[in-house]
C-alpha positions in Angstrom: -12.1 -61.9 -6.7 -13.0 -61.7 -3.3 -16.3 -62.9 -1.8 -17.3 -61.1 1.4 -19.3 -63.0 3.8 -21.9 -61.2 5.7 -22.5 -62.5 9.2 -26.0 -62.2 10.1 -27.0 -61.2 13.5 -29.6 -63.7 15.0 -33.1 -62.4 15.4 -34.5 -62.2 19.0 -36.8 -65.2 18.0 -33.8 -67.2 17.0 -32.0 -66.3 20.2 -34.9 -67.2 22.4 -35.3 -70.6 20.5 -31.6 -71.5 21.0 -31.7 -70.7 24.7 -35.0 -72.8 25.1 -33.4 -75.6 23.1 -30.3 -75.6 25.4 -32.3 -75.3 28.5 -34.6 -78.3 27.3 -31.5 -80.4 26.5 -30.0 -79.8 30.0 -33.3 -80.5 31.7 -33.8 -83.7 29.8 -30.2 -84.7 30.5 -30.6 -84.2 34.1 -33.8 -86.1 34.3 -32.3 -89.0 32.6 -29.4 -88.9 35.0 -31.5 -88.4 38.2 -34.6 -90.4 37.5 -33.2 -93.2 35.3 -29.5 -93.3 36.2 -28.6 -92.8 32.4 -25.6 -90.7 31.5 -26.7 -89.2 27.9 -26.1 -86.2 25.8 -29.3 -85.1 24.2 -29.5 -82.9 21.1 -32.8 -81.3 20.0 -33.5 -79.4 16.8 -36.7 -77.3 16.9 -38.4 -76.1 13.7 -41.1 -73.4 13.4 -44.3 -74.4 11.9 -47.6 -72.7 11.1 -48.9 -73.8 14.6 -45.7 -72.8 16.6 -42.6 -74.7 17.3 -42.1 -78.4 17.3 -39.0 -81.0 17.5 -37.5 -81.5 14.0 -34.9 -84.0 15.4 -34.0 -85.7 18.7 -30.5 -87.4 19.1 -29.2 -89.3 22.0 -25.7 -90.1 22.6 -25.0 -92.4 25.6 -21.9 -91.0 27.5 -21.9 -94.2 29.7 -23.5 -97.6 29.9 -26.9 -96.8 28.6 -28.1 -100.1 27.2 -29.9 -101.3 30.3 -31.7 -97.7 30.7 -32.4 -97.2 26.9 -35.9 -98.2 26.7 -36.7 -96.0 29.8 -34.9 -93.1 28.3 -36.9 -93.6 25.1 -40.1 -93.8 27.1 -39.3 -90.5 28.9 -38.3 -88.5 25.7 -41.4 -90.0 23.9 -43.8 -89.1 26.8 -42.1 -85.6 27.3 -41.6 -84.5 23.6 -43.8 -86.9 21.7 -40.9 -87.9 19.4 -38.8 -91.0 19.6 -34.9 -90.3 19.6 -32.5 -91.4 17.2 -29.5 -93.0 19.1 -26.0 -92.0 18.1 -24.0 -94.9 19.3 -20.3 -94.7 18.7 -19.2 -97.9 16.7 -22.8 -99.1 16.8 -26.1 -98.8 15.0 -27.9 -95.7 14.8 -31.4 -97.0 15.7 -34.6 -95.1 16.3 
């Protein structure tokens, strides 16, 4: 018996949301690099609510030595997005 998988075309809203998420990630990574000297990868998941769109999750993965800039990165993201990040540290502890 064969199961056919239908691939759904993203709606215009989903496409815009994905583009906005990608642009926001790039902008925040650049700010961390330029303002704080922190090399990090930022992944944001947005969700739609009755009030609009909000950050569902925020993950930061250091791509260089980030321990000395961690507090500054958290402060920047908290101030900008109103959310504290979860740190994805390879071989380390995932701490908010």
